[in-house]
C-alpha atoms as a printed R data frame, in Angstrom:
    type eleno elety resid chain resno       x       y       z
1   ATOM     1    CA   UNK     A     1   0.736  10.299  36.298
2   ATOM     2    CA   UNK     A     2  -2.633  10.156  38.089
3   ATOM     3    CA   UNK     A     3  -3.885   6.725  39.171
4   ATOM     4    CA   UNK     A     4  -7.578   6.213  38.358
5   ATOM     5    CA   UNK     A     5 -10.124   3.789  39.769
6   ATOM     6    CA   UNK     A     6 -11.329   0.897  37.642
7   ATOM     7    CA   UNK     A     7 -11.190  -2.858  37.159
8   ATOM     8    CA   UNK     A     8  -7.844  -4.509  38.005
9   ATOM     9    CA   UNK     A     9  -7.338  -5.667  34.400
10  ATOM    10    CA   UNK     A    10  -8.120  -2.230  32.960
11  ATOM    11    CA   UNK     A    11  -5.819  -0.505  35.434
12  ATOM    12    CA   UNK     A    12  -3.049  -2.984  34.696
13  ATOM    13    CA   UNK     A    13  -3.370  -2.351  30.953
14  ATOM    14    CA   UNK     A    14  -3.346   1.413  31.471
15  ATOM    15    CA   UNK     A    15  -0.342   1.240  33.780
16  ATOM    16    CA   UNK     A    16   1.587  -0.992  31.382
17  ATOM    17    CA   UNK     A    17   0.810   1.347  28.489
18  ATOM    18    CA   UNK     A    18   1.949   4.370  30.497
19  ATOM    19    CA   UNK     A    19   5.221   2.685  31.469
20  ATOM    20    CA   UNK     A    20   5.970   1.534  27.920
21  ATOM    21    CA   UNK     A    21   5.319   5.018  26.534
22  ATOM    22    CA   UNK     A    22   7.508   6.524  29.262
23  ATOM    23    CA   UNK     A    23  10.374   4.183  28.438
24  ATOM    24    CA   UNK     A    24  10.028   5.052  24.746
25  ATOM    25    CA   UNK     A    25  10.248   8.737  25.607
26  ATOM    26    CA   UNK     A    26  12.979   8.562  28.255
27  ATOM    27    CA   UNK     A    27  15.094   5.588  27.195
28  ATOM    28    CA   UNK     A    28  16.126   3.764  30.389
29  ATOM    29    CA   UNK     A    29  14.585   4.264  33.844
30  ATOM    30    CA   UNK     A    30  14.936   2.693  37.283
31  ATOM    31    CA   UNK     A    31  12.119   1.061  39.207
32  ATOM    32    CA   UNK     A    32  12.083   3.997  41.629
33  ATOM    33    CA   UNK     A    33  11.751   6.481  38.764
34  ATOM    34    CA   UNK     A    34   8.813   4.474  37.439
35  ATOM    35    CA   UNK     A    35   7.270   4.418  40.918
36  ATOM    36    CA   UNK     A    36   7.476   8.210  41.034
37  ATOM    37    CA   UNK     A    37   5.988   8.487  37.543
38  ATOM    38    CA   UNK     A    38   3.083   6.069  38.050
39  ATOM    39    CA   UNK     A    39   2.356   6.760  41.716
40  ATOM    40    CA   UNK     A    40   2.184   2.997  42.272
41  ATOM    41    CA   UNK     A    41   3.705   1.136  45.198
42  ATOM    42    CA   UNK     A    42   7.021  -0.695  45.006
43  ATOM    43    CA   UNK     A    43   5.351  -4.167  44.904
44  ATOM    44    CA   UNK     A    44   2.940  -3.021  42.176
45  ATOM    45    CA   UNK     A    45   5.709  -1.615  39.973
46  ATOM    46    CA   UNK     A    46   7.871  -4.696  40.571
47  ATOM    47    CA   UNK     A    47   4.998  -6.937  39.452
48  ATOM    48    CA   UNK     A    48   4.354  -4.725  36.428
49  ATOM    49    CA   UNK     A    49   8.012  -4.912  35.385
50  ATOM    50    CA   UNK     A    50   8.047  -8.674  35.882
51  ATOM    51    CA   UNK     A    51   5.032  -9.089  33.597
52  ATOM    52    CA   UNK     A    52   6.432  -6.812  30.902
53  ATOM    53    CA   UNK     A    53   9.777  -8.595  31.020
54  ATOM    54    CA   UNK     A    54   8.087 -12.005  30.763
55  ATOM    55    CA   UNK     A    55   6.145 -10.698  27.770
56  ATOM    56    CA   UNK     A    56   9.457  -9.607  26.197
57  ATOM    57    CA   UNK     A    57   8.299  -6.005  26.018
58  ATOM    58    CA   UNK     A    58  11.058  -4.613  28.248
59  ATOM    59    CA   UNK     A    59  14.536  -5.702  29.281
60  ATOM    60    CA   UNK     A    60  17.108  -5.033  31.988
61  ATOM    61    CA   UNK     A    61  19.514  -2.409  30.710
62  ATOM    62    CA   UNK     A    62  22.451  -2.101  33.078
63  ATOM    63    CA   UNK     A    63  22.638  -0.092  36.279
64  ATOM    64    CA   UNK     A    64  22.465   3.527  37.330
65  ATOM    65    CA   UNK     A    65  25.016   4.666  39.859
66  ATOM    66    CA   UNK     A    66  23.503   6.504  42.816
67  ATOM    67    CA   UNK     A    67  25.014   9.062  45.163
68  ATOM    68    CA   UNK     A    68  24.364   6.763  48.114
69  ATOM    69    CA   UNK     A    69  23.642   3.075  48.438
70  ATOM    70    CA   UNK     A    70  23.719   0.320  45.816
71  ATOM    71    CA   UNK     A    71  23.337   0.868  42.092
72  ATOM    72    CA   UNK     A    72  19.783   0.812  40.765
73  ATOM    73    CA   UNK     A    73  18.832  -1.476  37.889
74  ATOM    74    CA   UNK     A    74  17.710   0.191  34.661
75  ATOM    75    CA   UNK     A    75  14.839  -0.911  32.450
76  ATOM    76    CA   UNK     A    76  14.284  -0.116  28.780
77  ATOM    77    CA   UNK     A    77  12.046  -1.210  25.931
78  ATOM    78    CA   UNK     A    78  12.897  -4.498  24.268
79  ATOM    79    CA   UNK     A    79  13.861  -3.052  20.854
80  ATOM    80    CA   UNK     A    80  12.581  -6.013  18.863
81  ATOM    81    CA   UNK     A    81   9.254  -6.243  20.636
82  ATOM    82    CA   UNK     A    82   8.059  -4.853  17.305
83  ATOM    83    CA   UNK     A    83   9.706  -4.300  13.929
84  ATOM    84    CA   UNK     A    84   8.290  -2.331  11.009
85  ATOM    85    CA   UNK     A    85   9.054  -1.761   7.336
86  ATOM    86    CA   UNK     A    86   8.781   1.461   5.360
87  ATOM    87    CA   UNK     A    87   8.806   1.183   1.566
88  ATOM    88    CA   UNK     A    88   9.243   3.975  -0.958
89  ATOM    89    CA   UNK     A    89   8.163   3.180  -4.523
90  ATOM    90    CA   UNK     A    90   9.176   5.439  -7.429
91  ATOM    91    CA   UNK     A    91   9.833   5.095 -11.164
92  ATOM    92    CA   UNK     A    92  13.483   4.710 -10.118
93  ATOM    93    CA   UNK     A    93  12.782   1.554  -8.089
94  ATOM    94    CA   UNK     A    94  11.974   0.397  -4.570
95  ATOM    95    CA   UNK     A    95  13.648   1.446  -1.332
96  ATOM    96    CA   UNK     A    96  12.835  -0.260   1.981
97  ATOM    97    CA   UNK     A    97  14.058   0.167   5.543
98  ATOM    98    CA   UNK     A    98  13.420  -1.953   8.643
99  ATOM    99    CA   UNK     A    99  13.257  -0.299  12.082
100 ATOM   100    CA   UNK     A   100  12.647  -1.567  15.609
101 ATOM   101    CA   UNK     A   101  10.073  -0.166  18.040
102 ATOM   102    CA   UNK     A   102  12.491   2.546  19.221
103 ATOM   103    CA   UNK     A   103  12.850   3.829  15.658
104 ATOM   104    CA   UNK     A   104  16.413   2.537  15.253
105 ATOM   105    CA   UNK     A   105  17.206   1.544  11.668
106 ATOM   106    CA   UNK     A   106  18.071  -2.162  11.431
107 ATOM   107    CA   UNK     A   107  18.565  -2.681   7.702
108 ATOM   108    CA   UNK     A   108  17.706  -1.396   4.260
109 ATOM   109    CA   UNK     A   109  17.524  -2.696   0.703
110 ATOM   110    CA   UNK     A   110  16.935  -1.245  -2.738
111 ATOM   111    CA   UNK     A   111  15.954  -2.459  -6.181
112 ATOM   112    CA   UNK     A   112  16.969   0.235  -8.688
113 ATOM   113    CA   UNK     A   113  15.078   0.729 -11.939
114 ATOM   114    CA   UNK     A   114  15.101   3.228 -14.773
115 ATOM   115    CA   UNK     A   115  11.993   5.413 -15.296
116 ATOM   116    CA   UNK     A   116  11.459   3.769 -18.696
117 ATOM   117    CA   UNK     A   117  11.754   0.258 -17.256
118 ATOM   118    CA   UNK     A   118   8.388  -1.316 -16.459
119 ATOM   119    CA   UNK     A   119   8.423  -3.609 -13.450
120 ATOM   120    CA   UNK     A   120   5.828  -5.845 -11.842
121 ATOM   121    CA   UNK     A   121   4.454  -4.722  -8.501
122 ATOM   122    CA   UNK     A   122   4.104  -8.017  -6.620
123 ATOM   123    CA   UNK     A   123   7.356  -9.928  -7.190
124 ATOM   124    CA   UNK     A   124   9.644  -6.904  -6.808
125 ATOM   125    CA   UNK     A   125   7.870  -5.686  -3.672
126 ATOM   126    CA   UNK     A   126   8.162  -9.088  -2.003
127 ATOM   127    CA   UNK     A   127  11.800  -9.421  -3.043
128 ATOM   128    CA   UNK     A   128  12.948  -6.096  -1.612
129 ATOM   129    CA   UNK     A   129  11.113  -6.618   1.695
130 ATOM   130    CA   UNK     A   130  12.503 -10.157   1.977
131 ATOM   131    CA   UNK     A   131  16.025  -8.855   1.398
132 ATOM   132    CA   UNK     A   132  15.744  -6.083   3.993
133 ATOM   133    CA   UNK     A   133  14.220  -8.416   6.589
134 ATOM   134    CA   UNK     A   134  17.003 -10.939   6.027
135 ATOM   135    CA   UNK     A   135  19.624  -8.236   6.549
136 ATOM   136    CA   UNK     A   136  17.859  -7.222   9.773
137 ATOM   137    CA   UNK     A   137  18.014 -10.807  11.013
138 ATOM   138    CA   UNK     A   138  14.255 -11.308  11.131
139 ATOM   139    CA   UNK     A   139  11.632 -13.176   9.138
140 ATOM   140    CA   UNK     A   140   9.101 -11.211   7.101
141 ATOM   141    CA   UNK     A   141   6.342 -12.602   9.331
142 ATOM   142    CA   UNK     A   142   8.023 -10.839  12.273
143 ATOM   143    CA   UNK     A   143   7.169  -7.436  10.802
144 ATOM   144    CA   UNK     A   144   4.342  -5.920  12.839
145 ATOM   145    CA   UNK     A   145   3.500  -3.195  10.316
146 ATOM   146    CA   UNK     A   146   4.359  -2.347   6.722
147 ATOM   147    CA   UNK     A   147   3.725   1.033   5.100
148 ATOM   148    CA   UNK     A   148   4.188   1.500   1.352
149 ATOM   149    CA   UNK     A   149   4.407   4.982  -0.156
150 ATOM   150    CA   UNK     A   150   4.020   5.671  -3.860
151 ATOM   151    CA   UNK     A   151   3.135   8.599  -6.150
152 ATOM   152    CA   UNK     A   152  -0.475   9.011  -7.192
153 ATOM   153    CA   UNK     A   153  -3.945   8.886  -5.693
154 ATOM   154    CA   UNK     A   154  -4.367   6.035  -3.215
155 ATOM   155    CA   UNK     A   155  -7.903   4.836  -2.487
156 ATOM   156    CA   UNK     A   156  -8.466   5.362   1.243
157 ATOM   157    CA   UNK     A   157 -10.756   2.312   1.479
158 ATOM   158    CA   UNK     A   158  -8.847  -0.335  -0.480
159 ATOM   159    CA   UNK     A   159  -5.238   0.869  -0.490
160 ATOM   160    CA   UNK     A   160  -5.182   0.507  -4.279
161 ATOM   161    CA   UNK     A   161  -3.370   3.045  -6.443
162 ATOM   162    CA   UNK     A   162  -6.184   4.608  -8.481
163 ATOM   163    CA   UNK     A   163  -4.230   7.138 -10.515
164 ATOM   164    CA   UNK     A   164  -0.485   6.780 -10.839
165 ATOM   165    CA   UNK     A   165   0.863   8.339 -14.004
166 ATOM   166    CA   UNK     A   166   4.416   7.399 -13.036
167 ATOM   167    CA   UNK     A   167   3.564   3.798 -12.050
168 ATOM   168    CA   UNK     A   168   0.916   2.488 -14.421
169 ATOM   169    CA   UNK     A   169   1.743  -1.161 -13.626
170 ATOM   170    CA   UNK     A   170   0.793  -0.555  -9.991
171 ATOM   171    CA   UNK     A   171  -2.685   0.844 -10.652
172 ATOM   172    CA   UNK     A   172  -5.333  -1.373  -9.062
173 ATOM   173    CA   UNK     A   173  -2.759  -3.782  -7.620
174 ATOM   174    CA   UNK     A   174  -3.853  -5.052  -4.183
175 ATOM   175    CA   UNK     A   175  -0.689  -4.466  -2.149
176 ATOM   176    CA   UNK     A   176  -2.200  -5.397   1.260
177 ATOM   177    CA   UNK     A   177  -3.595  -8.701  -0.025
178 ATOM   178    CA   UNK     A   178  -0.339  -9.498  -1.803
179 ATOM   179    CA   UNK     A   179   1.702  -9.052   1.376
180 ATOM   180    CA   UNK     A   180  -0.714 -10.877   3.693
181 ATOM   181    CA   UNK     A   181   0.512 -14.309   2.613
182 ATOM   182    CA   UNK     A   182   4.066 -13.658   3.822
183 ATOM   183    CA   UNK     A   183   3.189 -11.414   6.783
184 ATOM   184    CA   UNK     A   184   0.402 -13.559   8.207
185 ATOM   185    CA   UNK     A   185  -1.645 -10.426   9.005
186 ATOM   186    CA   UNK     A   186  -3.185  -7.420   7.276
187 ATOM   187    CA   UNK     A   187  -1.219  -4.667   9.010
188 ATOM   188    CA   UNK     A   188  -0.348  -3.011   5.702
189 ATOM   189    CA   UNK     A   189  -0.975   0.624   4.817
190 ATOM   190    CA   UNK     A   190  -0.564   2.124   1.362
191 ATOM   191    CA   UNK     A   191  -0.133   5.898   1.370
192 ATOM   192    CA   UNK     A   192   0.524   8.703  -1.079
193 ATOM   193    CA   UNK     A   193   4.227   9.554  -1.119
194 ATOM   194    CA   UNK     A   194   3.779  13.294  -0.513
195 ATOM   195    CA   UNK     A   195   1.612  12.595   2.535
196 ATOM   196    CA   UNK     A   196   4.484  10.554   3.948
197 ATOM   197    CA   UNK     A   197   6.923  13.399   3.297
198 ATOM   198    CA   UNK     A   198   4.567  15.635   5.303
199 ATOM   199    CA   UNK     A   199   4.644  13.176   8.214
200 ATOM   200    CA   UNK     A   200   8.441  13.223   8.177
201 ATOM   201    CA   UNK     A   201   8.414  17.023   7.996
202 ATOM   202    CA   UNK     A   202   6.194  17.056  11.108
203 ATOM   203    CA   UNK     A   203   8.423  14.601  12.928
204 ATOM   204    CA   UNK     A   204  11.878  16.066  12.311
205 ATOM   205    CA   UNK     A   205  11.646  18.802   9.683
206 ATOM   206    CA   UNK     A   206  10.534  22.372   9.165
207 ATOM   207    CA   UNK     A   207   6.965  21.664  10.331
208 ATOM   208    CA   UNK     A   208   7.912  20.104  13.671
209 ATOM   209    CA   UNK     A   209   5.436  21.435  16.228
210 ATOM   210    CA   UNK     A   210   3.247  23.039  13.523
211 ATOM   211    CA   UNK     A   211  -0.409  22.004  13.652
212 ATOM   212    CA   UNK     A   212  -1.736  23.219  10.299
213 ATOM   213    CA   UNK     A   213   0.379  23.394   7.155
214 ATOM   214    CA   UNK     A   214   0.569  22.677   3.445
215 ATOM   215    CA   UNK     A   215   3.452  20.729   1.963
216 ATOM   216    CA   UNK     A   216   3.883  21.630  -1.710
217 ATOM   217    CA   UNK     A   217   5.964  19.034  -3.549
218 ATOM   218    CA   UNK     A   218   7.576  19.797  -6.909
219 ATOM   219    CA   UNK     A   219   9.928  17.206  -8.329
220 ATOM   220    CA   UNK     A   220   9.258  14.553 -10.943
221 ATOM   221    CA   UNK     A   221   5.600  15.276 -10.280
222 ATOM   222    CA   UNK     A   222   3.509  17.978  -8.637
223 ATOM   223    CA   UNK     A   223   1.639  17.190  -5.440
224 ATOM   224    CA   UNK     A   224   0.667  18.448  -2.054
225 ATOM   225    CA   UNK     A   225  -0.254  17.330   1.429
226 ATOM   226    CA   UNK     A   226  -2.662  19.077   3.765
227 ATOM   227    CA   UNK     A   227  -2.243  18.813   7.528
228 ATOM   228    CA   UNK     A   228  -4.876  20.228   9.865
229 ATOM   229    CA   UNK     A   229  -4.767  19.994  13.661
230 ATOM   230    CA   UNK     A   230  -1.738  17.720  13.354
231 ATOM   231    CA   UNK     A   231  -3.516  15.157  11.151
232 ATOM   232    CA   UNK     A   232  -3.315  14.462   7.435
233 ATOM   233    CA   UNK     A   233  -6.363  15.505   5.420
234 ATOM   234    CA   UNK     A   234  -6.887  12.763   2.840
235 ATOM   235    CA   UNK     A   235 -10.388  13.594   1.619
236 ATOM   236    CA   UNK     A   236 -13.177  11.193   0.692
237 ATOM   237    CA   UNK     A   237 -11.266   9.404  -2.061
238 ATOM   238    CA   UNK     A   238  -7.674  10.078  -1.014
239 ATOM   239    CA   UNK     A   239  -7.103  12.877  -3.533
240 ATOM   240    CA   UNK     A   240  -6.890  15.809  -1.096
241 ATOM   241    CA   UNK     A   241  -3.748  17.820  -1.760
242 ATOM   242    CA   UNK     A   242  -3.471  16.914  -5.451
243 ATOM   243    CA   UNK     A   243  -2.639  20.488  -6.430
244 ATOM   244    CA   UNK     A   244  -1.321  19.598  -9.875
245 ATOM   245    CA   UNK     A   245  -4.870  19.537 -11.252
246 ATOM   246    CA   UNK     A   246  -5.579  23.153 -10.304
247 ATOM   247    CA   UNK     A   247  -6.441  25.499 -13.190
248 ATOM   248    CA   UNK     A   248  -4.186  28.565 -13.032
249 ATOM   249    CA   UNK     A   249  -3.173  31.502 -15.264
250 ATOM   250    CA   UNK     A   250  -0.071  30.727 -17.317
251 ATOM   251    CA   UNK     A   251   1.490  34.069 -16.414
252 ATOM   252    CA   UNK     A   252   0.621  37.549 -15.216
253 ATOM   253    CA   UNK     A   253  -1.376  39.262 -17.949
254 ATOM   254    CA   UNK     A   254  -0.870  42.890 -18.907
255 ATOM   255    CA   UNK     A   255  -3.881  45.269 -18.660
256 ATOM   256    CA   UNK     A   256  -6.334  44.429 -21.424
257 ATOM   257    CA   UNK     A   257  -4.554  41.176 -22.288
258 ATOM   258    CA   UNK     A   258  -6.542  37.950 -22.337
259 ATOM   259    CA   UNK     A   259  -5.665  35.568 -19.528
260 ATOM   260    CA   UNK     A   260  -4.556  32.142 -20.700
261 ATOM   261    CA   UNK     A   261  -5.081  29.304 -18.257
262 ATOM   262    CA   UNK     A   262  -3.522  25.875 -17.894
263 ATOM   263    CA   UNK     A   263  -3.112  23.105 -15.363
264 ATOM   264    CA   UNK     A   264  -0.541  23.739 -12.639
265 ATOM   265    CA   UNK     A   265   0.958  20.358 -13.569
266 ATOM   266    CA   UNK     A   266   1.906  21.811 -16.954
267 ATOM   267    CA   UNK     A   267   3.806  24.706 -15.370
268 ATOM   268    CA   UNK     A   268   5.718  22.712 -12.757
269 ATOM   269    CA   UNK     A   269   6.093  19.298 -14.382
270 ATOM   270    CA   UNK     A   270   9.485  18.073 -15.573
271 ATOM   271    CA   UNK     A   271   8.593  19.372 -19.033
272 ATOM   272    CA   UNK     A   272   7.408  22.710 -17.651
273 ATOM   273    CA   UNK     A   273  10.573  23.291 -15.606
274 ATOM   274    CA   UNK     A   274  12.666  22.149 -18.564
275 ATOM   275    CA   UNK     A   275  11.066  24.760 -20.827
276 ATOM   276    CA   UNK     A   276  11.467  27.491 -18.203
277 ATOM   277    CA   UNK     A   277  15.167  26.744 -17.746
278 ATOM   278    CA   UNK     A   278  15.715  26.733 -21.501
279 ATOM   279    CA   UNK     A   279  13.862  30.039 -21.941
280 ATOM   280    CA   UNK     A   280  16.221  31.679 -19.462
281 ATOM   281    CA   UNK     A   281  19.369  30.181 -20.948
282 ATOM   282    CA   UNK     A   282  20.014  27.804 -18.070
283 ATOM   283    CA   UNK     A   283  21.179  24.195 -18.306
284 ATOM   284    CA   UNK     A   284  18.349  21.676 -18.240
285 ATOM   285    CA   UNK     A   285  20.561  18.614 -17.750
286 ATOM   286    CA   UNK     A   286  19.852  18.522 -14.005
287 ATOM   287    CA   UNK     A   287  16.852  20.596 -12.975
288 ATOM   288    CA   UNK     A   288  17.546  20.643  -9.242
289 ATOM   289    CA   UNK     A   289  21.194  21.579  -9.754
290 ATOM   290    CA   UNK     A   290  20.209  24.371 -12.161
291 ATOM   291    CA   UNK     A   291  17.655  25.815  -9.723
292 ATOM   292    CA   UNK     A   292  20.152  25.615  -6.871
293 ATOM   293    CA   UNK     A   293  22.776  27.410  -8.969
294 ATOM   294    CA   UNK     A   294  20.277  30.122  -9.913
295 ATOM   295    CA   UNK     A   295  19.322  30.636  -6.270
296 ATOM   296    CA   UNK     A   296  23.004  30.961  -5.366
297 ATOM   297    CA   UNK     A   297  23.338  33.819  -7.901
298 ATOM   298    CA   UNK     A   298  19.914  35.433  -7.512
299 ATOM   299    CA   UNK     A   299  20.966  38.855  -8.815
300 ATOM   300    CA   UNK     A   300  21.975  37.347 -12.134
301 ATOM   301    CA   UNK     A   301  19.063  34.919 -12.432
302 ATOM   302    CA   UNK     A   302  16.306  37.023 -10.890
303 ATOM   303    CA   UNK     A   303  14.039  36.728 -13.938
304 ATOM   304    CA   UNK     A   304  14.071  32.941 -13.823
305 ATOM   305    CA   UNK     A   305  13.538  32.841 -10.053
306 ATOM   306    CA   UNK     A   306  10.660  35.325 -10.244
307 ATOM   307    CA   UNK     A   307   8.872  33.263 -12.888
308 ATOM   308    CA   UNK     A   308   9.458  30.035 -10.965
309 ATOM   309    CA   UNK     A   309   8.158  31.703  -7.789
310 ATOM   310    CA   UNK     A   310   5.061  32.855  -9.689
311 ATOM   311    CA   UNK     A   311   4.282  29.275 -10.673
312 ATOM   312    CA   UNK     A   312   4.583  28.161  -7.057
313 ATOM   313    CA   UNK     A   313   2.473  31.087  -5.821
314 ATOM   314    CA   UNK     A   314  -0.460  30.590  -8.218
315 ATOM   315    CA   UNK     A   315  -0.545  26.932  -7.263
316 ATOM   316    CA   UNK     A   316  -0.643  27.709  -3.566
317 ATOM   317    CA   UNK     A   317  -2.978  30.713  -3.436
318 ATOM   318    CA   UNK     A   318  -6.263  28.798  -3.548
319 ATOM   319    CA   UNK     A   319  -5.166  26.134  -1.075
320 ATOM   320    CA   UNK     A   320  -3.931  28.782   1.370
321 ATOM   321    CA   UNK     A   321  -7.233  30.633   1.132
322 ATOM   322    CA   UNK     A   322  -9.156  27.454   1.982
323 ATOM   323    CA   UNK     A   323  -6.968  25.886   4.670
324 ATOM   324    CA   UNK     A   324  -5.538  29.080   6.246
325 ATOM   325    CA   UNK     A   325  -2.351  27.263   7.334
326 ATOM   326    CA   UNK     A   326   0.350  28.368   9.742
327 ATOM   327    CA   UNK     A   327   3.046  27.333   7.278
328 ATOM   328    CA   UNK     A   328   3.745  26.237   3.719
329 ATOM   329    CA   UNK     A   329   6.708  23.909   3.157
330 ATOM   330    CA   UNK     A   330   8.267  23.892  -0.322
331 ATOM   331    CA   UNK     A   331   9.438  20.324  -0.881
332 ATOM   332    CA   UNK     A   332  10.563  17.990  -3.628
333 ATOM   333    CA   UNK     A   333  13.762  18.384  -5.617
334 ATOM   334    CA   UNK     A   334  12.800  21.818  -6.991
335 ATOM   335    CA   UNK     A   335  11.398  23.239  -3.750
336 ATOM   336    CA   UNK     A   336  14.468  22.073  -1.867
337 ATOM   337    CA   UNK     A   337  16.876  23.381  -4.514
338 ATOM   338    CA   UNK     A   338  15.274  26.835  -4.486
339 ATOM   339    CA   UNK     A   339  15.742  27.022  -0.726
340 ATOM   340    CA   UNK     A   340  15.091  30.243   1.163
341 ATOM   341    CA   UNK     A   341  15.650  32.388  -1.922
342 ATOM   342    CA   UNK     A   342  12.684  30.804  -3.693
343 ATOM   343    CA   UNK     A   343  10.605  30.737  -0.493
344 ATOM   344    CA   UNK     A   344  11.100  34.486   0.014
345 ATOM   345    CA   UNK     A   345  10.024  35.250  -3.548
346 ATOM   346    CA   UNK     A   346   6.925  33.071  -3.232
347 ATOM   347    CA   UNK     A   347   6.075  34.785   0.060
348 ATOM   348    CA   UNK     A   348   6.411  38.240  -1.516
349 ATOM   349    CA   UNK     A   349   3.981  37.324  -4.311
350 ATOM   350    CA   UNK     A   350   1.424  35.830  -1.917
351 ATOM   351    CA   UNK     A   351   1.657  38.890   0.351
352 ATOM   352    CA   UNK     A   352   0.019  40.951  -2.407
353 ATOM   353    CA   UNK     A   353  -3.130  38.781  -2.330
354 ATOM   354    CA   UNK     A   354  -6.133  39.287  -0.006
355 ATOM   355    CA   UNK     A   355  -5.374  36.121   1.995
356 ATOM   356    CA   UNK     A   356  -3.668  35.551   5.333
357 ATOM   357    CA   UNK     A   357   0.034  35.019   4.654
358 ATOM   358    CA   UNK     A   358   1.521  31.900   6.270
359 ATOM   359    CA   UNK     A   359   5.213  31.328   6.821
360 ATOM   360    CA   UNK     A   360   6.804  30.011   3.600
361 ATOM   361    CA   UNK     A   361   9.841  27.781   4.211
362 ATOM   362    CA   UNK     A   362  11.919  25.208   2.312
363 ATOM   363    CA   UNK     A   363  11.875  21.564   3.326
364 ATOM   364    CA   UNK     A   364  14.267  20.378   6.025
365 ATOM   365    CA   UNK     A   365  14.121  16.608   5.509
366 ATOM   366    CA   UNK     A   366  16.373  14.166   3.676
367 ATOM   367    CA   UNK     A   367  16.147  12.820   0.146
368 ATOM   368    CA   UNK     A   368  14.698   9.576   1.574
369 ATOM   369    CA   UNK     A   369  11.765  11.409   3.157
370 ATOM   370    CA   UNK     A   370   9.116   9.089   1.662
371 ATOM   371    CA   UNK     A   371  10.730   6.011   3.184
372 ATOM   372    CA   UNK     A   372  11.342   7.821   6.472
373 ATOM   373    CA   UNK     A   373   7.717   8.992   6.586
374 ATOM   374    CA   UNK     A   374   6.587   5.420   5.948
375 ATOM   375    CA   UNK     A   375   8.644   4.308   8.957
376 ATOM   376    CA   UNK     A   376   7.082   7.078  11.094
377 ATOM   377    CA   UNK     A   377   3.555   5.972  10.189
378 ATOM   378    CA   UNK     A   378   4.365   2.278  10.642
379 ATOM   379    CA   UNK     A   379   5.804   2.955  14.104
380 ATOM   380    CA   UNK     A   380   2.724   4.923  15.105
381 ATOM   381    CA   UNK     A   381   0.468   1.935  14.390
382 ATOM   382    CA   UNK     A   382   2.830  -0.728  15.755
383 ATOM   383    CA   UNK     A   383   3.484   1.126  19.004
384 ATOM   384    CA   UNK     A   384  -0.214   1.688  19.560
385 ATOM   385    CA   UNK     A   385  -0.924  -2.048  19.213
386 ATOM   386    CA   UNK     A   386   2.015  -3.139  21.366
387 ATOM   387    CA   UNK     A   387   1.521  -0.567  24.111
388 ATOM   388    CA   UNK     A   388  -2.268  -0.953  24.260
389 ATOM   389    CA   UNK     A   389  -2.139  -4.753  24.192
390 ATOM   390    CA   UNK     A   390   0.592  -4.963  26.812
391 ATOM   391    CA   UNK     A   391   1.427  -8.259  28.460
392 ATOM   392    CA   UNK     A   392  -2.079  -9.675  27.911
393 ATOM   393    CA   UNK     A   393  -1.616  -9.544  24.136
394 ATOM   394    CA   UNK     A   394   1.542 -11.649  24.576
395 ATOM   395    CA   UNK     A   395  -0.368 -14.462  26.259
396 ATOM   396    CA   UNK     A   396   0.052 -13.573  29.939
397 ATOM   397    CA   UNK     A   397  -3.103 -14.051  32.036
């Protein structure tokens, strides 16, 4: 780390931020290791550690045995210097997790619902967050950031759900304002669920280290997320990536045959997948299980897989031509169930088009990817505030 000139307060803030970020990355370090990293003198680093400890941002974390001489004391982040909540909202209910600043999961809570069961946004949201916070041993007001993910178009200015076919009761509901009374602050973000899956895919999944990619989500709904230069592309109104509204040909037309068009949503919706499975004599009781079984016996079910791959390919072609991504991740229950077999078929179809062919891969994240992505985003904001504010933000002069 290079030490720059500037005012004492500015330099102190920069040095504290650098040390906190280093401890997040490395875990536990000795004072001497921090001296080597910062280039600061022993007295300066000792004072910095004293301030951060007084501010309850770091803690003593045992000792490191040396080859010669006495053991050196270790320092690490104070895990509960910040806690965050990630909430996933679906027609099946609410799922929340609490994590500390290191990303360690502290507690979780769920409120299950049936897709046909209408439930009120405010009371249920407060109840599930209260329950998770209680299990984590903290008060709701101790949460530094809350991120809520839900299906539909989220207004980028207000955080309101503008179009949510699966959650009509949540449309227009002011989630940030509702939570402010119990949180005591407005550090609340509402995000589209597929965007959060993309963040999780970037953090630990198939798109880790990839700068530009499309995540195509096919499950109970059809959606997409666009990532360019490592950042989500949300668009002016928050509807970027809503691929389900694309107009596409129903199927490949024979020479001289009229082309019939439809919305991509119709081809890949629950009803669309149901009809496709039925047409090929496959069980429609569990769509994901049926697709997974077909992929496991591709020689026998090649016709079904080819038609499913076509529906994915026509939905992706336009977006690939515009964004020119490095990768496309097939996500959601259907994308995950199809795995590499489906990805290879989609890739083969796209290779015949006059567009640059990106890598087509299946998702590599868990079933709780929305909640996990919400935690990732919440930690990004909370860490930035804590690390930038440093000891001064905790009341030290």
